[in-house]
LUMZANU-176177 format. One record per residue: residue number from 1; residue in three letters; y, x, z of N, C-alpha, C, O, CB in turn. Coordinates in steps of 0.1 Angstrom, whole numbers. Each point is the difference from the previous one (the first is absolute). Glycine has a CB too. Layout:
residues N
n|res|nY|nX|nZ|caY|caX|caZ|cY|cX|cZ|oY|oX|oZ|cbY|cbX|cbZ
NUM|ALA|Y|X|Z|Y|X|Z|Y|X|Z|Y|X|Z|Y|X|Z
...
end
This chain:
residues 147
n|res|nY|nX|nZ|caY|caX|caZ|cY|cX|cZ|oY|oX|oZ|cbY|cbX|cbZ
1|MET|-17|180|-52|2|-13|-6|15|-5|5|4|0|11|-30|-5|-11
2|ILE|34|2|-10|14|-5|2|0|-15|-2|-3|-4|-11|13|27|4
3|ILE|-7|-30|18|1|-15|-2|15|-3|0|7|4|9|-30|-9|3
4|ASN|27|-2|-21|14|-5|-2|1|-15|2|-6|-7|-8|11|27|-8
5|ILE|3|-25|25|2|-14|1|14|-3|-4|9|6|4|-27|-8|14
6|ARG|20|-7|-27|13|-4|-4|2|-15|-3|-10|-7|-1|12|30|-8
7|LYS|9|-27|8|4|-14|-3|-6|-4|-14|1|8|-9|20|-6|24
8|PHE|-26|-14|-16|-6|-5|-12|12|-2|-11|11|-4|4|-31|-8|9
9|LYS|16|15|-25|9|-2|-11|-7|-10|-10|-13|-1|0|24|25|2
10|GLU|-4|-32|-10|-6|-10|-9|-11|7|-9|-10|-6|-4|32|-7|4
11|ALA|-19|25|-4|-9|7|-8|-14|3|6|-10|4|-6|30|6|-4
12|ASP|-20|-11|23|-13|1|8|-9|-12|0|-10|1|6|22|15|7
13|PHE|-7|-27|-18|-8|-13|1|-14|1|-5|-9|-5|7|31|-8|-8
14|GLN|-24|18|-11|-13|1|-5|-10|9|8|-12|-3|2|22|0|-25
15|ALA|-4|13|29|-9|9|8|-3|-8|13|-11|3|6|21|18|-16
16|ILE|-1|-29|15|-3|-8|12|-11|-10|-3|-9|-2|8|32|5|0
17|LEU|-22|-8|-19|-11|-10|-5|-13|7|-1|-11|-6|4|27|-7|-17
18|ASN|-17|25|8|-12|7|-1|-5|5|13|-12|-1|2|20|8|-24
19|VAL|0|-3|32|-5|3|13|-7|-12|7|-10|1|6|28|15|-4
20|TYR|-11|-28|-4|-4|-12|6|-14|-4|-6|-9|-4|7|33|-3|-3
21|ALA|-24|7|-17|-13|-4|-7|-12|10|4|-11|-5|1|25|-4|-20
22|ALA|-11|21|21|-11|10|4|-3|-2|15|-11|4|3|19|13|-22
23|SER|0|-22|27|-3|1|15|-1|-15|6|-5|0|11|16|23|-10
24|LYS|-6|-33|-6|0|-12|7|-13|-5|4|-2|-4|12|21|-2|-25
25|LEU|-29|6|4|-14|-4|5|-6|8|11|-9|-4|7|6|-5|-29
26|ASP|8|21|23|-6|9|10|2|-6|14|-8|1|9|12|19|-23
27|GLU|7|-27|16|3|-6|13|-9|-11|4|-1|-4|11|25|10|-14
28|LEU|-30|-12|-8|-9|-11|2|-15|3|-2|-9|-8|0|27|-7|-8
29|ARG|-21|29|7|-14|4|-2|-10|-4|10|-12|0|-2|21|18|-11
30|ASN|-4|-20|26|-9|-3|10|-2|-15|2|-6|-5|10|11|26|0
31|GLU|1|-29|-19|-2|-15|1|-14|-3|-5|-6|7|-8|31|-12|6
32|LYS|-29|-7|6|-14|-4|-4|1|-7|-15|-10|-2|-6|2|-2|31
33|THR|20|1|-29|2|-5|-13|4|11|-10|8|8|4|-2|-31|6
34|ALA|-10|23|-22|5|9|-10|13|-6|-6|1|-12|-3|-25|20|-2
35|PHE|34|0|4|13|-4|-5|3|5|-14|-5|11|-3|13|-12|26
36|GLU|-1|-7|-30|5|4|-14|14|4|1|8|-8|6|-24|-7|-17
37|LEU|21|26|6|13|4|0|10|-10|-6|-2|-4|-12|-8|27|12
38|LEU|20|-27|7|11|-7|-5|10|10|-2|6|5|10|-12|-28|0
39|PRO|10|27|-22|10|11|-2|14|-4|7|3|-12|0|-15|19|-22
40|LEU|18|2|27|13|-3|8|10|-8|-9|6|-9|5|-9|31|9
41|GLU|4|-18|-26|10|-7|-9|-4|-15|-2|9|-8|-3|-5|30|-8
42|LYS|-16|-25|14|-4|-15|-1|-1|-7|14|-2|-12|0|-9|18|-21
43|ASP|12|2|32|0|-5|13|13|-4|4|7|8|7|-26|5|-3
44|ILE|24|-25|-7|13|-4|2|4|2|14|11|6|2|-14|-23|-20
45|LYS|-4|13|28|4|1|14|2|14|5|10|3|6|-22|-24|-2
46|ARG|2|30|-7|1|14|4|10|8|-8|6|9|6|-28|-11|0
47|LEU|24|-2|-19|10|7|-8|14|-4|5|9|9|1|-24|-8|-21
48|LYS|17|-13|23|14|-4|6|2|6|13|11|5|2|-12|-27|-13
49|ARG|-8|24|19|2|6|13|4|15|-2|9|4|7|-26|-19|4
50|LEU|10|22|-20|2|13|-3|15|2|-5|7|9|4|-32|-6|-9
51|GLN|28|-12|-4|14|1|-7|11|-3|10|11|4|-2|-21|-11|-19
52|GLU|7|0|32|9|-2|11|2|12|9|9|0|8|-14|-24|-9
53|SER|-4|33|0|-2|11|9|8|13|-5|3|1|-12|-25|-11|19
54|ASP|24|19|2|5|14|-4|-14|7|-2|-9|0|8|33|1|7
55|ILE|-24|6|-27|-13|6|-3|3|16|-1|10|4|-5|-19|-25|-8
56|TYR|-1|28|17|0|15|-1|-13|4|-6|-11|-4|4|26|6|16
57|VAL|-14|8|-29|-12|6|-6|-3|14|5|9|7|4|-4|-22|-24
58|CYS|-17|17|19|-5|14|4|-5|7|-13|-8|-5|-7|1|-3|31
59|GLU|13|20|-26|-5|7|-12|-8|13|3|4|7|9|15|-16|-20
60|GLU|-29|11|4|-8|12|0|-6|0|-14|-10|-6|-2|5|5|28
61|ASP|11|9|-35|-4|-1|-14|0|-14|-5|-10|-5|-4|-4|24|7
62|GLY|25|-26|-2|2|-14|-3|0|-8|12|-3|5|11|-8|-2|-34
63|ILE|13|-16|22|1|-9|12|-15|-2|4|-8|-4|-8|30|-9|1
64|ILE|-25|16|19|-13|-1|6|-1|-12|10|-11|-3|4|8|27|-7
65|GLY|14|-29|8|0|-10|10|14|-6|1|10|5|-6|-29|6|18
66|TYR|20|-22|-4|13|-6|3|-1|-7|12|-11|-4|5|17|2|-29
67|ALA|6|-1|30|1|-8|12|13|-8|-1|9|4|-8|-21|13|22
68|ALA|12|-28|-8|11|-9|0|3|-7|12|-9|-2|8|4|-2|-31
69|HIS|17|0|26|3|-7|13|11|-11|-4|7|2|-10|-14|18|26
70|CYS|6|-30|-8|11|-11|-1|4|-2|14|-7|-7|7|-2|-5|-28
71|GLY|20|17|24|5|0|14|-10|9|9|-3|11|-3|14|-35|0
72|SER|-17|17|13|-9|8|8|-15|-2|-4|-9|5|8|26|-6|11
73|GLU|-19|-6|-30|-14|-2|-4|-4|11|-11|8|1|-10|-5|-26|15
74|ILE|-14|32|-3|-5|9|-10|-7|-10|-9|-10|-6|4|8|28|10
75|SER|7|-24|-26|-5|-10|-10|-11|5|-9|-8|-7|-7|31|-5|8
76|ALA|-23|26|-2|-10|7|-9|-2|13|4|10|7|4|-5|-21|-23
77|LEU|-18|19|18|-2|15|2|-13|2|-8|-11|-3|5|23|6|19
78|PHE|-11|4|-36|-13|1|-8|1|15|-5|10|5|-3|-11|-29|-5
79|VAL|-11|30|9|-3|14|-5|-11|-1|-11|-10|-5|3|18|16|19
80|HIS|-5|-5|-33|-10|1|-12|-13|7|6|2|10|7|17|-10|-25
81|PRO|-30|-5|14|-13|7|5|0|15|-2|-5|7|9|-7|-28|-14
82|ARG|18|26|-5|0|15|-2|9|7|9|0|12|1|-4|-16|-24
83|GLY|12|-4|31|8|7|10|-4|-3|14|7|4|10|12|-6|-26
84|ARG|-31|-3|18|-5|-2|13|-5|12|7|-3|10|-6|-3|-31|-2
85|ARG|6|20|21|-4|11|9|9|13|-2|-5|11|3|-19|-21|-5
86|LYS|36|8|-1|9|11|-1|12|-2|9|9|8|0|-16|-5|-24
87|GLY|7|-14|32|11|-2|10|12|-8|-7|11|-1|6|-18|22|7
88|ILE|5|-26|-25|11|-7|-8|3|-14|8|11|-3|2|-18|15|-26
89|GLY|-4|-19|27|3|-13|7|6|2|14|8|-8|4|-27|0|-16
90|LYS|16|19|19|6|3|12|15|4|-2|8|-5|8|-31|12|0
91|CYS|25|1|-18|15|3|-3|8|-11|-4|11|-2|5|-18|24|-13
92|LEU|1|-32|0|8|-12|-4|3|-9|13|10|-5|2|-21|7|-26
93|LEU|0|-2|32|2|-9|12|11|6|9|8|-7|5|-33|0|-6
94|GLU|24|21|3|10|6|9|14|-2|-6|10|-3|8|-28|20|-2
95|PHE|19|-15|-19|13|-2|-7|5|-14|2|12|-1|5|-19|18|-22
96|ILE|-1|-27|14|5|-14|2|4|-2|15|11|-6|2|-27|-2|-21
97|LEU|8|12|28|3|-2|14|13|6|4|7|-5|9|-31|4|-5
98|SER|27|12|-10|12|7|3|13|-7|-4|11|3|4|-24|17|-5
99|ILE|11|-30|-8|12|-7|-6|2|-14|3|10|-6|-3|-12|22|-15
100|ILE|-9|-22|24|1|-14|3|3|-3|14|-3|9|9|-13|-14|-27
101|PRO|22|-6|21|3|-4|14|-13|-4|7|-9|-4|-6|32|-4|1
102|GLU|-23|10|18|-11|-5|8|3|-14|5|12|-3|1|-17|26|6
103|PRO|-4|-32|-4|-15|4|-1|-5|-1|-14|4|-9|-7|-8|1|30
104|ALA|-4|17|-28|-5|1|-14|-12|-10|1|-7|-2|10|14|27|-16
105|GLU|-9|-31|-6|-12|-9|-2|-6|2|-13|7|4|-9|2|-20|24
106|LEU|-22|13|-17|-6|0|-12|-13|-9|0|-4|-5|11|13|29|-15
107|TYR|-14|-27|-8|-12|-8|0|-11|7|-8|3|7|-10|12|-28|11
108|VAL|-27|20|4|-11|8|-6|-12|-9|0|-2|-8|9|12|30|-1
109|ALA|-19|-20|-17|-13|-7|0|-8|4|12|-1|11|4|0|-12|-29
110|ASN|-4|-10|32|-8|3|12|-11|10|-2|-4|8|9|9|-31|-2
111|SER|-11|23|-19|-11|10|-3|4|13|-4|-9|9|-3|-4|-28|-3
112|ASN|26|22|5|5|13|-5|1|9|13|11|4|4|2|-15|-24
113|THR|-25|15|25|0|8|12|7|13|-2|8|4|9|-28|-14|-4
114|PRO|19|18|-16|7|13|0|15|-1|0|6|8|7|-25|0|-20
115|ALA|24|-19|7|16|-2|1|3|-4|15|10|5|5|-8|-13|-30
116|LYS|-10|-1|30|4|-4|14|-1|11|10|8|1|9|-16|-24|-15
117|GLU|-2|32|4|-1|12|9|12|9|-2|6|5|10|-31|-6|-11
118|LEU|30|3|-11|12|7|-2|12|-5|7|8|6|7|-18|0|-28
119|TYR|11|-20|19|12|-6|5|-1|0|17|11|1|6|-9|-17|-28
120|LYS|-14|15|27|-1|1|15|4|13|5|6|1|11|-24|-17|-12
121|LYS|16|26|-7|4|15|4|15|1|2|5|8|7|-25|2|-20
122|TYR|27|-19|5|14|-1|0|7|-10|10|12|-2|0|-14|10|-23
123|GLY|-8|-14|31|5|-8|10|0|-16|-4|5|-8|7|9|28|0
124|PHE|-20|-23|-18|-1|-15|-4|-10|-5|8|-10|7|3|17|-4|-26
125|LYS|-6|-16|26|-10|-8|7|-2|-13|-8|10|-6|-6|-4|16|28
126|ILE|-18|-15|-22|-3|-13|-7|6|-11|10|-2|-1|12|-21|9|-23
127|VAL|32|-17|5|6|-10|8|-4|-14|-5|2|-10|6|17|25|-1
128|GLU|-25|-16|-17|-5|-12|-6|-10|1|-10|0|10|-8|21|-19|13
129|GLU|-30|-1|-5|-11|1|-11|2|-14|-7|1|-11|6|-19|27|7
130|PHE|17|-16|-26|2|-12|-8|-7|1|-13|-4|11|-4|25|-16|15
131|GLU|-22|-6|-17|-7|-1|-14|11|-1|-11|9|-8|1|-30|-3|9
132|THR|20|20|-19|8|0|-12|-9|-1|-12|-11|-3|1|30|16|11
133|THR|-13|-10|-24|-9|0|-12|5|12|-9|12|4|1|-17|-29|0
134|TYR|-5|30|-8|4|10|-10|-8|-5|-13|-12|-2|0|15|22|17
135|ASN|5|-23|-27|-5|-5|-13|-8|-12|2|-11|-2|-6|10|25|-3
136|HIS|5|-32|18|-5|-13|3|-13|0|8|-6|-10|2|16|3|-22
137|VAL|-13|19|26|-11|1|9|4|2|14|9|9|2|-23|0|-21
138|PRO|8|-15|29|5|1|14|-3|15|5|-10|6|-4|5|-32|8
139|VAL|14|30|4|-1|14|6|6|-2|14|11|-5|1|-11|18|-23
140|LEU|-8|-7|33|6|1|12|9|12|1|-3|11|-4|-16|-24|14
141|ALA|32|10|-4|9|11|1|5|2|14|-1|-9|8|8|5|-32
142|ASN|-1|15|27|6|2|12|15|4|-1|4|8|-9|-26|-1|18
143|LYS|30|-13|-1|14|5|2|0|11|11|-6|-2|10|16|-21|-17
144|MET|-4|34|4|1|11|10|15|3|2|8|-2|-10|-31|13|3
145|THR|26|-8|19|14|3|4|0|13|8|-10|5|5|16|-29|-5
146|ARG|6|31|0|2|12|7|14|-1|6|10|-3|-7|-25|17|-8
147|THR|16|-11|28|12|-2|7|4|13|6|10|1|7|-16|-25|-2
end
């Protein structure tokens, strides 16, 4: 398997929307509430944050995932379900960590144990727990930092 990570191009936008739509609700699957997908192109807050970020896409027979950062904050890291368990999330995380300044930080749903375990393996620690919303529904989230 050859994984290629490269800088985002405008022509990649629809593929990013597709990866997000296929994977966003997975991070909330352990919540007690059922969530309805708010497509990224309609999620003003998250779309604006992504557009302020430097975005990188991961290709494996098309775009299979992407990661983004804004300064030292990892603002997005998504892998399409068909790309899971292949090390793509790990590769994207390692790539982003290699280019951002320390201390790195990110935000993750409190219930997203698989992602939090991955981040902990790379030295991230939970420094804050707070309530946010997704599609107008409350969600507990964690801020994680790596120094």
